[in-house]
C-alpha positions in Angstrom: 112.4 -53.9 135.0 108.6 -54.8 135.7 108.1 -57.8 133.6 104.8 -59.7 132.7 104.8 -63.6 132.3 101.7 -64.9 130.9 101.5 -68.7 131.7 104.1 -68.3 134.3 103.0 -71.1 136.5 103.8 -73.5 133.8 106.6 -75.5 132.9 108.7 -72.9 130.9 107.2 -70.1 132.5 108.0 -70.9 135.9 111.8 -71.5 135.1 111.7 -68.0 133.1 110.4 -66.5 136.3 113.2 -68.3 138.3 115.8 -66.4 136.0 113.9 -63.2 136.0 113.6 -63.1 139.7 117.3 -64.0 140.4 118.3 -61.2 138.1 116.4 -58.6 140.3 113.5 -57.9 138.3 110.0 -57.3 139.7 107.7 -60.1 138.0 104.0 -60.3 137.4 102.7 -63.9 136.7 99.5 -64.3 135.1 97.9 -67.9 134.7 94.4 -69.6 134.8 95.9 -72.8 136.4 94.8 -74.9 133.4 98.2 -76.5 133.0 100.2 -74.3 135.3 100.8 -75.1 139.3 101.4 -72.8 142.2 103.9 -75.5 143.4 106.3 -74.3 140.4 106.4 -70.8 141.9 106.6 -71.7 145.8 110.3 -70.0 145.8 108.6 -66.6 145.2 105.0 -66.6 146.6 106.3 -64.5 149.6 108.7 -62.3 147.7 107.7 -58.7 147.6 108.9 -58.2 143.9 106.8 -61.1 142.8 103.0 -61.0 142.1 100.8 -63.8 141.2 97.4 -63.2 139.6 94.7 -65.8 138.6 93.6 -64.6 135.2 92.2 -65.9 132.0 93.8 -64.0 129.1 90.9 -64.5 127.0 89.6 -61.5 129.1 91.4 -58.1 129.1 93.6 -57.0 131.8 95.1 -53.7 132.7 98.6 -53.8 134.0 101.7 -51.5 134.0 105.1 -53.3 132.7 108.2 -53.1 130.6 108.1 -56.3 128.9 105.7 -59.1 128.4 106.6 -62.7 127.8 103.4 -64.4 126.3 103.6 -67.8 127.0 100.2 -68.4 128.0 98.6 -71.6 126.2 98.3 -75.3 126.6 101.2 -76.8 124.5 100.8 -80.4 124.5 98.1 -82.2 122.3 96.4 -83.9 125.2 95.7 -80.5 126.8 95.1 -78.4 123.7 93.0 -81.0 122.2 90.9 -81.4 125.3 89.2 -78.0 124.6 90.1 -77.1 121.0 87.7 -73.9 121.0 89.4 -72.8 124.1 93.0 -73.2 122.8 92.1 -71.2 119.5 90.5 -68.5 121.8 93.6 -68.3 123.9 96.1 -68.0 120.8 93.7 -65.4 119.3 92.0 -63.5 121.7 94.5 -63.9 124.6 97.3 -62.7 122.0 95.1 -59.7 121.0 94.6 -58.6 124.5 98.2 -59.0 125.6 99.5 -57.1 122.4 96.8 -54.5 123.2 98.1 -54.1 126.7 101.9 -53.8 125.2 100.7 -51.2 122.8 98.8 -49.2 125.5 101.9 -49.2 128.0 104.4 -49.3 125.4 106.1 -52.7 126.6 108.2 -55.1 124.5 106.3 -58.2 123.5 107.7 -61.5 123.0 105.5 -64.4 121.6 106.2 -68.0 122.5 105.3 -69.5 119.1 106.0 -73.1 118.1 107.7 -75.2 115.6 104.1 -76.7 115.0 103.7 -73.5 112.7 105.8 -75.9 110.3 103.1 -78.6 110.5 104.1 -81.8 109.0 107.3 -80.2 107.2 108.1 -81.0 103.6 111.5 -79.5 104.0 114.2 -80.5 106.5 115.6 -79.1 108.8 113.0 -76.1 109.1 114.3 -72.8 108.6 112.2 -69.6 109.4 111.6 -68.9 105.8 109.8 -72.4 105.5 106.1 -71.5 105.4 104.6 -74.9 106.6 102.6 -77.6 105.8 99.5 -77.4 108.1 96.1 -79.1 107.9 93.7 -76.3 108.8 90.8 -78.7 109.8 92.9 -81.4 111.5 92.9 -82.1 115.2 96.0 -80.2 115.9 95.1 -77.1 114.1 93.6 -75.4 117.2 97.0 -75.2 118.3 99.2 -75.0 115.0 96.7 -72.4 113.1 96.1 -70.6 116.7 100.0 -70.0 116.7 100.0 -69.0 113.1 97.4 -66.4 113.7 99.2 -65.1 116.9 102.4 -64.6 114.8 100.2 -62.6 112.3 98.7 -60.5 115.0 102.1 -59.8 116.6 103.5 -58.5 113.1 100.3 -56.7 112.3 100.5 -54.9 115.8 104.3 -54.2 115.1 103.5 -52.6 111.5 100.4 -50.9 112.3 100.7 -49.8 115.8 104.8 -49.8 116.3 104.5 -52.5 119.0 108.1 -53.8 119.8 107.7 -57.4 119.3 109.9 -60.5 119.4 108.9 -64.0 117.9 110.2 -67.2 119.1 109.4 -70.6 117.5 110.1 -73.1 120.3 110.8 -76.7 119.4 110.4 -79.6 121.7 111.5 -78.6 125.3 111.9 -80.8 128.2 113.1 -80.8 132.0 111.9 -80.8 135.5 108.2 -79.6 136.1 106.7 -81.0 132.8 103.2 -82.3 133.7 103.2 -86.1 134.2 100.1 -86.5 132.2 100.9 -84.0 129.2 101.1 -86.7 126.8 104.6 -85.3 125.5 107.1 -88.0 124.3 109.7 -87.4 127.1 107.2 -87.2 130.1 105.4 -90.3 128.8 108.4 -92.5 128.4 110.0 -91.2 131.8 106.6 -91.8 133.6 105.9 -95.1 132.1 109.5 -96.3 133.0 109.3 -95.0 136.5 106.0 -96.9 137.0 107.3 -100.0 135.4 105.0 -99.9 132.6 105.9 -100.7 129.0 107.0 -97.6 127.1 104.7 -96.9 124.3 106.0 -95.8 120.9 103.6 -94.7 118.3 104.3 -96.0 114.8 107.5 -97.7 114.2 109.3 -95.1 116.3 111.4 -93.8 113.3 109.9 -90.2 113.4 112.3 -87.9 114.9 112.4 -85.0 117.3 114.8 -82.5 118.7 114.9 -82.2 122.3 116.0 -78.9 124.0 116.7 -78.6 127.8 114.6 -76.0 129.5 117.4 -73.8 130.8 118.9 -73.4 127.3 115.5 -72.5 126.0 114.9 -69.8 128.6 118.5 -68.4 127.9 117.5 -68.1 124.2 114.1 -66.4 125.0 116.0 -63.8 127.2 118.4 -63.1 124.5 115.7 -62.5 122.0 113.6 -60.4 124.2 116.9 -58.0 125.1 118.5 -58.2 121.6 117.6 -56.2 118.6 116.2 -58.9 116.5 112.5 -59.3 115.8 112.4 -62.9 114.6 110.7 -65.2 113.9 113.6 -67.3 115.4 113.8 -70.9 115.9 114.8 -72.0 119.5 115.4 -75.7 119.9 118.1 -78.3 119.7 119.3 -79.5 116.2 120.3 -82.8 117.4 117.9 -85.1 116.0 116.8 -88.4 117.5 114.3 -91.2 116.8 111.4 -91.7 119.0 112.6 -95.3 119.4 116.2 -94.0 120.3 114.5 -91.7 123.0 112.6 -94.7 124.5 115.8 -96.7 124.7 117.7 -93.9 126.3 115.1 -93.6 129.0 114.8 -97.3 129.3 118.5 -97.8 129.9 118.5 -95.0 132.5 115.5 -96.1 134.4 114.5 -99.7 134.0 116.9 -101.3 131.6 114.5 -104.7 131.7 111.4 -102.7 130.8 109.9 -103.5 127.5 108.6 -101.2 124.6 105.3 -101.7 122.9 104.2 -100.0 119.5 100.8 -98.5 118.8 99.3 -96.9 115.7 100.5 -93.4 114.8 98.0 -90.5 115.6 96.5 -88.4 112.9 98.8 -85.3 111.6 101.7 -86.5 113.6 104.8 -84.9 112.3 107.2 -87.5 110.6 110.5 -85.1 111.1 111.3 -82.1 113.3 114.7 -80.5 113.5 115.4 -76.7 113.8 117.7 -74.8 111.8 119.3 -72.6 114.4 121.3 -70.3 112.1 119.3 -67.2 113.1 119.6 -68.0 116.6 123.3 -68.4 116.4 123.7 -65.3 114.2 121.4 -62.8 115.9 121.5 -64.1 119.5 124.9 -66.0 119.9 122.7 -68.8 121.0 122.8 -72.4 120.9 121.9 -75.1 123.3 124.7 -76.3 125.9 122.9 -79.4 127.6 123.6 -82.9 126.1 120.4 -85.1 126.0 121.9 -87.5 128.5 122.4 -84.9 131.2 119.1 -83.4 130.8 117.2 -86.7 130.8 118.9 -87.5 134.1 117.9 -84.2 135.6 114.4 -84.8 134.2 114.0 -88.2 135.5 115.2 -87.1 139.0 112.5 -84.5 139.3 109.7 -87.1 138.1 111.2 -89.5 140.5 110.7 -87.2 143.5 107.2 -86.2 142.5 106.0 -89.9 141.9 107.4 -91.1 145.2 105.7 -87.9 147.0 102.4 -88.9 145.1 102.5 -92.5 146.3 103.6 -91.5 149.9 100.5 -89.3 149.9 98.2 -92.0 148.4 99.5 -94.7 150.9 98.9 -92.0 153.8 95.1 -91.4 152.8 94.6 -95.1 152.4 96.0 -95.6 155.8 93.9 -92.7 157.2 90.8 -94.6 155.6 
């Protein structure tokens, strides 16, 4: 098949492209490189079945494809709050453009939505029936409400124009190729530990998250795309950890003598997050397989290599000057 991946140079997108390419598909990657990197795609840049197009999806584009994985959007608070108007435009206009493309060429369209549609949830764990508790004027709403509108658009295109859609609600995902500066809790802790800085925990660390390793998530996305279930479907790891437990796990693996410091909790930070994955198990026969310890070890190794390469480059440039 010929498959379009928007945001394909990003963290999740590039892992998805690795899988699609090894399966023998022809892949077109669209990315504006706001948070994506060419280094994530180095394996494929000279491959005749891979095409990389620098493009911002808030502008329309004409392409012939069989499937669209629509992943393009900054997904960490640091990046989506840096330019909130751009974030909501990406979610609304970008999604409309990609749905329009899918409608025109009769491609199947998968929307990477998010657990953020549940906001700061009042039910626990969160099932797909739960409609969420989102602050429409808060600092996170450019992303939360943006993704809620993206889901609305997908279902409206499906009902009105018969576009084949799939909607995934992605919970916290981690693994190699996460950005060092993306402000997400796993990358924050790993980078702080590797640089011998104190690990920053916001609040008292009792808020919980669920962490899904990226290869498990990609498997779920592909099963959803190629199955018969429209969704929305939660994709995430139902193992729940407090932020303090995560900090201690990273600390033990990297720098057991490191310290943990506590800072005030940011606005609208969800207290608890845990997916109910009954739908994913039932309709996709999917559940995560990689335990947190294993996933963290792989993630730490990747960050360690990158940080070493950076410091080597820095000392080289100092020596040159």
